[in-house]
C-alpha positions in Angstrom: 0.0 0.0 0.0 1.3 3.5 -0.8 0.8 6.7 1.2 -2.9 7.8 1.1 -4.9 10.8 2.2 -8.1 10.6 4.2 -10.4 12.9 6.2 -11.0 11.9 9.8 -13.3 14.2 11.9 -12.8 17.1 9.4 -9.0 16.7 9.6 -6.7 15.8 6.8 -4.5 12.9 7.6 -1.9 11.0 5.6 -1.5 7.3 6.3 0.2 4.1 5.3 -0.5 0.6 6.4 0.2 -3.0 5.7 -0.6 -6.5 6.7 0.7 -10.1 6.5 -1.1 -13.3 6.7 -2.3 -14.4 10.1 -3.9 -11.1 11.2 -0.8 -8.9 11.6 -1.7 -5.4 10.6 -0.2 -1.9 10.9 -1.1 1.7 10.2 0.9 4.9 10.6 -1.1 8.1 10.5 0.0 11.8 10.4 -2.4 14.6 11.2 -1.4 17.7 9.2 -3.1 20.2 11.5 -1.6 19.1 14.9 1.5 17.2 13.8 0.3 14.2 15.8 1.7 10.9 14.5 0.0 7.6 15.4 1.5 4.2 14.8 -0.5 1.1 15.5 0.6 -2.5 15.2 -2.0 -5.3 15.8 -1.6 -9.0 15.9 -5.3 -10.0 16.0 -7.7 -11.3 13.5 -9.6 -9.5 12.0 -6.9 -6.8 12.0 -8.2 -3.3 12.3 -5.2 -1.1 12.9 -6.6 1.8 10.8 -9.8 2.0 13.0 -7.7 1.9 16.2 -5.4 4.6 14.8 -8.4 6.8 13.8 -9.9 6.5 17.3 -6.6 7.4 18.9 -6.1 10.4 16.6 -9.7 11.5 17.4 -9.1 11.2 21.1 -5.7 12.9 21.0 -6.7 15.8 18.8 -9.6 16.6 21.1 -7.0 17.2 23.8 -6.6 20.9 23.8 -2.9 21.2 22.7 -2.0 24.3 20.7 0.8 26.7 20.0 -0.6 29.4 22.3 0.4 27.4 25.4 2.7 29.4 27.7 5.8 28.0 29.2 5.2 25.2 31.7 8.3 26.4 33.6 6.1 29.0 35.4 3.6 26.4 36.3 4.5 24.2 39.3 2.4 21.2 40.3 3.2 19.2 43.4 3.6 16.6 44.7 4.4 14.8 41.5 3.8 11.9 41.6 0.8 12.4 43.9 -1.8 10.2 45.7 -4.6 12.4 46.9 -4.2 16.2 46.3 -2.4 17.9 43.4 -1.4 21.5 44.3 -1.0 24.2 41.6 1.5 27.0 42.1 1.3 29.8 39.5 2.8 33.0 41.0 1.0 36.3 40.2 -1.7 34.5 38.2 -5.4 34.1 38.9 -6.7 30.6 38.0 -9.8 30.6 35.8 -10.1 26.9 35.1 -8.1 23.7 35.7 -8.8 20.7 33.6 -7.3 17.2 33.9 -7.2 14.9 30.9 -6.4 11.2 30.5 -3.7 10.2 28.0 -6.4 9.6 25.4 -7.7 13.2 25.8 -10.8 12.5 27.8 -11.7 15.3 30.2 -11.8 13.8 33.7 -11.9 16.7 36.1 -12.7 20.4 35.9 -12.1 22.9 38.7 -11.2 26.5 39.6 -9.2 25.7 42.7 -5.4 25.5 43.2 -5.8 22.2 45.1 -7.3 19.4 43.0 -8.5 16.1 44.7 -7.2 13.3 42.5 -7.8 10.3 44.9 -10.6 9.0 42.6 -8.3 8.8 39.6 -6.6 5.5 38.6 -2.8 5.2 38.9 -1.6 6.6 35.6 -0.1 9.6 33.8 -2.4 12.6 33.2 -2.3 16.0 31.5 -3.3 19.2 33.4 -4.3 22.4 31.7 -4.5 25.6 33.7 -6.1 28.7 32.2 -5.5 32.1 33.7 -6.4 35.6 32.6 -3.0 35.9 30.8 -2.7 32.5 29.1 -2.8 28.7 29.2 -0.3 26.4 30.9 0.0 22.7 30.5 2.0 20.0 32.1 1.7 16.3 33.1 1.6 14.5 36.4 1.6 11.0 37.7 -1.1 9.6 40.0 0.3 6.8 42.2 
């Protein structure tokens, strides 16, 4: 198979895939708008690497990542890793919203506080997005 173009959720993607007998299947997908690259290898029958890649791309591109994100060096989150409470330290900034996303881009928590209870989250890595009056800060943290 050669490189092909497709539209997934109104986004232009370029992809390439292949398969071998026995159910082994692969797809690599590039989203031109976000620069996200997805690579999926599956060894199941029937193989559906393209569908899995499309779902991953959809989930990831719904995660609000963009070029207007301010430096994460000013944002301090602690403790990291955390078990119960995640504290946000953003000097001289007023927090408007705090959102926590899973690795697949699903919005899990929404708050306006600088202390976020995370005890109900599973042990995993998460993305945090803090919006202030002057900009947006993003970082990641680990829940133990």
